[in-house]
N, C-alpha and C positions, 0 to 999 in steps of 0.2 A: 445495394451497397453505398454506403457513404463514407467511406475510410475518406479524413481528412489529410493526411499525410500525402507529402509529395511523394515522389519516387526517388530524390536523394534522402529524404528522411527515413523512407522505409531502408535504402541501404545504409544509413548512419545506425539505425537502430540494429539492424544482423550484424552489424561491423563490429560497434561499440558494446552493445548492449542496455543502451537506453537512447533516448531522444527527448529533448524540450520541446512542446507546442505551447506557443505564445498566446495568451488570452484565449485560451478553448473555451472559455465560462467570461462571459462578458461582466461588466461591473455589477450590475442588476442580478443576474445569476448567482454569483460570488457571494452578494451580500446576503440574498437569501439560505444560502449553503451555510455560510458562517453566521447566521442568527440561530439556523434549525441546531447547530451544534449546541450552540451556548444556550436555549433555552427550550430544546423540547425535553422531556419529563423522563422519558424512556431513555434517551442518552445519559441524561444526569443520573439517573435511579442506575446505570449500568456502568459507570466510570472505575474503573481498575488502577492502580498504579504499579506500574512495572518497575520494580527496582533494578539499577544498574550496579557495577561494580565499584563506584566510586562515592557510596553514600547519598548519590540521588536519586528519583525517581520520576517517570513520565506519565502522566494520564492519557488512559486509553480507554476507550468501549469498541468492542466488536461485536459486529451481525453479519447473519449467515443468509439475510432472503433480501431481498430488492423488493420492496412495496410499491405502496402509493406515495407515499411521504416525497416531499419535495427532494429530499437527498436518494429516495429508491428510485424516484425517476432519473437523477442525472446518471444512474449506474444504467439506467435503463433506455435510455435515450441513444439514440441514432449515431451520434458522433464518437461516442462512446464504445458501444456495441462494436460498432462495424469496425472503427479503427483497429481493437482488439483482434478481431477475427481476421481481418488483412494480416497482423502479426504473425497471427500465430497460425495463419494457414487452414483457419476453417473455422465452423460454428462453434461457438462461447457460450458460458452460461457464466451465470454469476457465483461466484467462489466467495468473497465474503467482502466488506466492507469494516473498513477501523478509523476511527477518528485519532488522531495524534495531536496531545496537544503539551506542547513544551510552554511550561510557564516562565514568566522573566523569571529571572534570580536564582533556577537553579533546576529547570528541566533537564531530566536527567538523559544520560546518554546510551546508544545503542553500540555495542561494539560491531566488528565484521562480521556478518553472517550473509546467508543466501537465505531468500524465503522458501527454496524448494528445501534447503537444511533442515527445514519443520515439515513443509506439506508433503516431502515424499514418507513420511511414516502417517500423513492421513489417508495412504492410500493411492497417492497420483502415480502411478509407474513412469509417464515420461515429464520432462520438463517442459511442457507444454501450457504456460501460466504466464501472466504478465500483472503486472500492477501499475496502475495510474494514480499517481500522487497529485489531489487539487492543492494548491497553493489557496490557503482563505486570509492568511499574512503572506507578509514580504518574509523570505526564507531568504538568510545570509549567512557567512560562516560565522559572524559572532552572535547570531541566536538557535545555531544547533542546525543547519540544512544540511542535506544529504552530501554524504562523500560517496563517491565510486572510485573503484578500478576498472579502468576503462580497458573493455573488451575480455573481463576475468569472467566472464559469462560460458566462452569459450574452454575454459578451465573442467568444464563438468560440475556435478554434486561431488565437495569437499566434506571430510571429516569434521565435526561439529563439536566441541566440547560443554562442558557444563560451565557457565560464570558464574550463574547464581540462581537460586531455584524459579527462575521467572525468565531468564535470558540463559540462550547457550551462543557460542561464537565460533566462528572458524577458528580450528587449530592453528595458533599463532605463529608453529613453523612455518605453515603452509601460506600464511599472511607475509611473514615477512620475507620468503622467496617469491611470491607475487609483487610485493611492492618494488624489487629491486627490478623487476621487466615490466611492469605496468604504471601508466601513468594514472596520478590521482586527480580528481577532479570533483569539484561543487558545482550540487544543484542550485544554482541561485536563483529564485524566481520570486515575480509579483503575484500579487492575488488576482486570481482567474487563469495564470500559467498552469500547465501540469506537464510533468515529466514521466513517460513511459519507462518503466524498466524490465528487462527479463530476470525471470526468479531465481535464475544462475549469479546473477550478478553480483559482486562482493559490493556489501555497501554497509556503513555506518553514519552514524551522526555523534558527536560533541554534546555536552551538558550547553543549558541554555544560561549564560552568567551575563548575558546582557539585560537593560530593562526594555526590551522589546521582545513580547510572547512571539511562538510558533506555532500556529493552529495550522494542520493538512487534515484532509479527507484522503484516505487510500481505499480504491476500488478495486477490487482485483477480480480477475475472470480466467477461467480454465477451459482448455478446450474438451469438446461434448463428448469427444470418445478418447479422454482421457478422463471420464468420471471414474471416481473414489472406485475401489475394489472393496475398499473397508467402509463401515456403517459406525465407524466408533462416535462420530459426531455428525453434522446436519452439514457439511458440503459437499456431499453427493448431488448430481444434476437434478436439477429441476428446471422445467422450462421457460425461460426468460421471454417476458413478453415485452418487444421494444417498442416505443413510443416515440414519437415526433420530435424534435428537436426544440421546438417551442412550449413542450408540455411543462417544464420548468417554471416556465413566466408564469403559464395561465394557472399554474397550481399555486401561486405564492406562497406565502410562509406555512406548507400543510406540514403537522407535525404528522407522526405516528398514531396509531389509534388508540394506543395505550391496550392493546389485546396482544403485543408481541408478535406479530406477526414478522417482523422483521429476524426473531430468532437470536435476539442478544444471548451472547455467551454470559455464565459467570464466572469461568477464568480464562486466562490464555492455554493454548496448549501448548506445551512444551517437551520434545519428546525427551526421552529417558536415554542419554550418553554418560559418557565417561566422566569426571571431575577434571578439569583444567589443572595441568600440573605446577 
Protein backbone atom coordinates (compact mmCIF):
# COMPACT_ATOMS: atom_id res chain seq x y z
CA UNK A 1 0.00 0.00 0.00
CA UNK A 2 1.27 3.46 -0.91
CA UNK A 3 -1.29 5.73 0.72
CA UNK A 4 0.23 9.18 0.51
CA UNK A 5 -1.65 10.67 3.45
CA UNK A 6 -0.19 11.26 6.88
CA UNK A 7 -2.14 10.12 9.97
CA UNK A 8 -3.33 13.66 10.70
CA UNK A 9 -4.67 13.97 7.14
CA UNK A 10 -6.55 10.68 7.46
CA UNK A 11 -8.00 11.90 10.74
CA UNK A 12 -9.04 15.18 9.10
CA UNK A 13 -10.83 13.32 6.30
CA UNK A 14 -12.89 11.27 8.72
CA UNK A 15 -13.64 14.31 10.91
CA UNK A 16 -14.30 16.94 8.24
CA UNK A 17 -15.32 14.81 5.26
CA UNK A 18 -12.52 16.04 3.02
CA UNK A 19 -8.78 16.54 2.78
CA UNK A 20 -6.70 18.61 0.35
CA UNK A 21 -3.48 17.04 -0.94
CA UNK A 22 -1.07 19.61 -2.33
CA UNK A 23 0.81 18.74 -5.55
CA UNK A 24 -0.48 15.17 -5.70
CA UNK A 25 0.29 15.41 -9.42
CA UNK A 26 3.35 17.35 -10.53
CA UNK A 27 3.42 19.97 -13.27
CA UNK A 28 4.28 17.52 -16.06
CA UNK A 29 1.55 15.07 -15.07
CA UNK A 30 -1.02 17.82 -14.66
CA UNK A 31 -0.18 19.23 -18.09
CA UNK A 32 -0.69 15.80 -19.66
CA UNK A 33 -4.07 15.38 -17.98
CA UNK A 34 -5.11 18.91 -18.94
CA UNK A 35 -4.17 18.36 -22.59
CA UNK A 36 -5.95 15.01 -22.65
CA UNK A 37 -9.16 16.65 -21.43
CA UNK A 38 -8.78 19.35 -24.09
CA UNK A 39 -7.65 17.22 -27.03
CA UNK A 40 -9.06 13.69 -26.71
CA UNK A 41 -11.74 13.23 -29.41
CA UNK A 42 -13.58 10.69 -27.21
CA UNK A 43 -14.03 13.29 -24.50
CA UNK A 44 -15.00 16.04 -26.90
CA UNK A 45 -17.53 13.75 -28.61
CA UNK A 46 -19.20 13.01 -25.27
CA UNK A 47 -19.45 16.51 -23.82
CA UNK A 48 -22.79 17.19 -22.15
CA UNK A 49 -24.11 20.46 -20.73
CA UNK A 50 -25.59 20.20 -17.24
CA UNK A 51 -28.09 23.03 -16.69
CA UNK A 52 -28.27 24.84 -13.37
CA UNK A 53 -31.20 26.72 -11.87
CA UNK A 54 -29.79 30.14 -12.82
CA UNK A 55 -29.80 29.91 -16.61
CA UNK A 56 -26.22 28.64 -16.89
CA UNK A 57 -24.63 25.29 -17.56
CA UNK A 58 -21.47 23.29 -16.95
CA UNK A 59 -19.82 21.14 -19.61
CA UNK A 60 -19.16 17.61 -18.39
CA UNK A 61 -18.04 14.27 -19.78
CA UNK A 62 -18.59 11.04 -17.83
CA UNK A 63 -17.01 7.61 -18.20
CA UNK A 64 -17.16 4.46 -16.10
CA UNK A 65 -14.02 2.48 -16.93
CA UNK A 66 -10.35 3.25 -16.30
CA UNK A 67 -8.46 2.24 -19.44
CA UNK A 68 -4.95 2.79 -20.76
CA UNK A 69 -5.23 6.46 -21.69
CA UNK A 70 -3.20 8.86 -19.59
CA UNK A 71 -6.32 9.75 -17.59
CA UNK A 72 -7.17 6.06 -17.18
CA UNK A 73 -3.68 5.49 -15.82
CA UNK A 74 -4.17 8.38 -13.39
CA UNK A 75 -7.22 6.56 -12.02
CA UNK A 76 -5.24 3.32 -11.76
CA UNK A 77 -1.99 4.66 -10.28
CA UNK A 78 -0.93 3.46 -6.84
CA UNK A 79 -1.04 6.84 -5.11
CA UNK A 80 -4.72 7.26 -6.03
CA UNK A 81 -5.98 3.71 -5.59
CA UNK A 82 -4.16 2.99 -2.33
CA UNK A 83 -5.13 6.32 -0.80
CA UNK A 84 -8.80 5.72 -1.62
CA UNK A 85 -8.55 2.19 -0.20
CA UNK A 86 -7.03 3.50 3.03
CA UNK A 87 -9.77 6.09 3.49
CA UNK A 88 -12.58 3.64 2.70
CA UNK A 89 -11.10 0.77 4.70
CA UNK A 90 -10.94 -1.85 1.97
CA UNK A 91 -10.17 -2.71 -1.65
CA UNK A 92 -11.67 -0.30 -4.18
CA UNK A 93 -12.62 -0.22 -7.83
CA UNK A 94 -13.06 2.64 -10.29
CA UNK A 95 -16.66 3.83 -10.09
CA UNK A 96 -16.62 6.74 -12.53
CA UNK A 97 -14.56 9.64 -13.82
CA UNK A 98 -15.76 13.03 -14.91
CA UNK A 99 -14.46 16.15 -16.59
CA UNK A 100 -16.13 19.23 -15.12
CA UNK A 101 -15.43 22.20 -17.36
CA UNK A 102 -16.57 25.60 -16.11
CA UNK A 103 -15.57 28.03 -18.80
CA UNK A 104 -14.95 31.69 -18.14
CA UNK A 105 -17.88 34.06 -18.05
CA UNK A 106 -20.73 31.73 -17.24
CA UNK A 107 -19.80 28.17 -16.32
CA UNK A 108 -22.81 26.81 -14.44
CA UNK A 109 -23.52 26.44 -10.74
CA UNK A 110 -24.05 23.24 -8.78
CA UNK A 111 -26.46 23.52 -5.86
CA UNK A 112 -25.92 21.79 -2.53
CA UNK A 113 -25.93 18.03 -3.03
CA UNK A 114 -24.35 14.80 -1.90
CA UNK A 115 -22.86 12.41 -4.43
CA UNK A 116 -24.46 9.57 -2.49
CA UNK A 117 -27.77 11.31 -3.06
CA UNK A 118 -27.33 10.10 -6.65
CA UNK A 119 -25.25 6.95 -6.20
CA UNK A 120 -27.57 5.31 -3.68
CA UNK A 121 -30.02 4.92 -6.55
CA UNK A 122 -27.37 3.17 -8.63
CA UNK A 123 -27.48 0.34 -6.08
CA UNK A 124 -24.69 1.25 -3.64
CA UNK A 125 -26.12 0.16 -0.29
CA UNK A 126 -23.45 1.85 1.84
CA UNK A 127 -21.79 5.29 1.59
CA UNK A 128 -18.40 3.71 0.96
CA UNK A 129 -17.40 5.92 -1.95
CA UNK A 130 -14.95 8.75 -2.32
CA UNK A 131 -14.28 11.41 -4.97
CA UNK A 132 -10.82 12.73 -5.86
CA UNK A 133 -10.96 16.06 -7.70
CA UNK A 134 -7.75 16.91 -9.57
CA UNK A 135 -7.39 20.63 -10.29
CA UNK A 136 -6.32 21.21 -13.90
CA UNK A 137 -6.53 24.99 -13.43
CA UNK A 138 -6.43 27.26 -10.41
CA UNK A 139 -9.75 26.90 -8.61
CA UNK A 140 -10.86 29.91 -6.57
CA UNK A 141 -14.08 31.39 -5.20
CA UNK A 142 -14.06 33.75 -8.20
CA UNK A 143 -14.17 30.97 -10.81
CA UNK A 144 -16.52 28.64 -8.97
CA UNK A 145 -14.43 26.36 -6.76
CA UNK A 146 -16.06 23.69 -4.63
CA UNK A 147 -17.65 24.72 -1.34
CA UNK A 148 -18.22 22.26 1.51
CA UNK A 149 -20.18 22.23 4.73
CA UNK A 150 -17.46 20.93 6.99
CA UNK A 151 -18.41 17.68 8.72
CA UNK A 152 -21.76 17.38 6.92
CA UNK A 153 -20.96 13.81 5.83
CA UNK A 154 -21.83 12.84 9.40
CA UNK A 155 -25.49 13.76 8.75
CA UNK A 156 -26.00 10.68 6.58
CA UNK A 157 -27.81 10.59 3.26
CA UNK A 158 -30.35 13.43 3.06
CA UNK A 159 -33.44 13.79 0.91
CA UNK A 160 -32.87 15.47 -2.45
CA UNK A 161 -35.37 17.33 -4.62
CA UNK A 162 -35.38 18.11 -8.34
CA UNK A 163 -33.88 21.49 -9.22
CA UNK A 164 -33.76 21.03 -13.00
CA UNK A 165 -34.33 17.91 -15.15
CA UNK A 166 -30.54 17.44 -15.00
CA UNK A 167 -29.74 18.37 -11.41
CA UNK A 168 -31.05 17.44 -7.95
CA UNK A 169 -30.24 19.28 -4.74
CA UNK A 170 -30.55 18.64 -1.02
CA UNK A 171 -33.88 19.70 0.44
CA UNK A 172 -33.36 23.45 1.06
CA UNK A 173 -34.86 23.20 4.55
CA UNK A 174 -32.16 20.70 5.52
CA UNK A 175 -29.44 22.88 3.98
CA UNK A 176 -30.63 25.93 5.90
CA UNK A 177 -30.51 24.04 9.18
CA UNK A 178 -27.07 22.60 8.42
CA UNK A 179 -25.67 26.02 7.52
CA UNK A 180 -26.50 27.32 11.00
CA UNK A 181 -24.38 24.58 12.62
CA UNK A 182 -21.56 23.82 10.21
CA UNK A 183 -18.79 25.95 8.72
CA UNK A 184 -18.70 26.63 4.99
CA UNK A 185 -15.24 26.23 3.44
CA UNK A 186 -13.87 26.85 -0.06
CA UNK A 187 -11.62 24.25 -1.68
CA UNK A 188 -9.07 26.58 -3.27
CA UNK A 189 -6.62 24.54 -5.34
CA UNK A 190 -3.60 25.04 -7.56
CA UNK A 191 -3.09 22.86 -10.64
CA UNK A 192 -2.06 19.37 -9.53
CA UNK A 193 -3.68 19.65 -6.10
CA UNK A 194 -6.36 17.10 -5.25
CA UNK A 195 -9.28 17.42 -2.87
CA UNK A 196 -10.61 14.06 -1.68
CA UNK A 197 -14.11 14.09 -0.25
CA UNK A 198 -16.65 11.69 1.22
CA UNK A 199 -19.74 10.80 -0.83
CA UNK A 200 -22.10 12.22 1.84
CA UNK A 201 -20.34 15.58 2.16
CA UNK A 202 -22.58 18.55 1.29
CA UNK A 203 -20.93 20.42 -1.57
CA UNK A 204 -21.80 23.04 -4.17
CA UNK A 205 -20.16 25.55 -6.50
CA UNK A 206 -21.14 28.92 -7.91
CA UNK A 207 -21.26 29.97 -11.54
CA UNK A 208 -17.94 31.00 -13.01
CA UNK A 209 -18.41 34.67 -13.82
CA UNK A 210 -14.67 35.40 -13.88
CA UNK A 211 -12.35 35.60 -16.89
CA UNK A 212 -10.53 32.41 -15.78
CA UNK A 213 -11.83 28.96 -16.65
CA UNK A 214 -12.07 26.19 -14.03
CA UNK A 215 -11.51 22.67 -15.36
CA UNK A 216 -11.20 19.66 -13.05
CA UNK A 217 -10.95 15.89 -13.42
CA UNK A 218 -12.88 13.93 -10.78
CA UNK A 219 -12.07 10.24 -10.22
CA UNK A 220 -14.41 8.27 -7.96
CA UNK A 221 -13.90 4.94 -6.20
CA UNK A 222 -16.29 2.48 -4.58
CA UNK A 223 -15.31 -0.18 -2.06
CA UNK A 224 -15.43 -3.60 -3.69
CA UNK A 225 -17.73 -5.10 -1.04
CA UNK A 226 -20.15 -2.22 -1.74
CA UNK A 227 -20.57 -3.28 -5.36
CA UNK A 228 -23.88 -2.15 -6.84
CA UNK A 229 -26.69 -4.67 -6.50
CA UNK A 230 -28.40 -3.09 -9.54
CA UNK A 231 -27.16 -3.37 -13.11
CA UNK A 232 -28.95 -0.34 -14.53
CA UNK A 233 -25.67 1.08 -15.78
CA UNK A 234 -22.06 -0.10 -15.84
CA UNK A 235 -20.74 1.28 -12.58
CA UNK A 236 -20.63 -2.21 -11.10
CA UNK A 237 -17.41 -3.90 -10.00
CA UNK A 238 -14.73 -4.54 -12.60
CA UNK A 239 -11.28 -5.51 -11.26
CA UNK A 240 -8.94 -2.52 -11.23
CA UNK A 241 -5.44 -3.23 -12.46
CA UNK A 242 -3.14 -0.88 -10.57
CA UNK A 243 -0.10 0.67 -12.24
CA UNK A 244 2.92 2.26 -10.65
CA UNK A 245 3.03 6.03 -10.23
CA UNK A 246 5.49 6.46 -13.09
CA UNK A 247 3.03 5.12 -15.65
CA UNK A 248 1.51 8.54 -16.32
CA UNK A 249 4.73 10.13 -17.54
CA UNK A 250 5.75 7.02 -19.47
CA UNK A 251 2.45 7.11 -21.33
CA UNK A 252 2.79 10.76 -22.29
CA UNK A 253 -0.20 12.21 -24.09
CA UNK A 254 -1.89 8.86 -24.62
CA UNK A 255 -5.52 9.30 -25.56
CA UNK A 256 -8.38 6.81 -25.72
CA UNK A 257 -8.20 4.29 -28.57
CA UNK A 258 -11.52 5.30 -30.10
CA UNK A 259 -13.27 2.03 -29.20
CA UNK A 260 -15.03 3.52 -26.15
CA UNK A 261 -13.32 1.18 -23.73
CA UNK A 262 -13.92 3.88 -21.14
CA UNK A 263 -17.70 3.43 -21.44
CA UNK A 264 -18.60 7.09 -21.88
CA UNK A 265 -22.16 7.90 -20.94
CA UNK A 266 -24.62 9.60 -23.25
CA UNK A 267 -26.50 11.37 -20.47
CA UNK A 268 -26.04 11.96 -16.73
CA UNK A 269 -27.95 9.74 -14.33
CA UNK A 270 -30.46 11.82 -12.36
CA UNK A 271 -32.69 9.92 -9.89
CA UNK A 272 -36.41 10.58 -10.05
CA UNK A 273 -37.24 12.63 -6.94
CA UNK A 274 -39.94 15.16 -6.12
CA UNK A 275 -39.62 18.66 -7.51
CA UNK A 276 -38.43 21.48 -5.27
CA UNK A 277 -41.24 23.50 -3.74
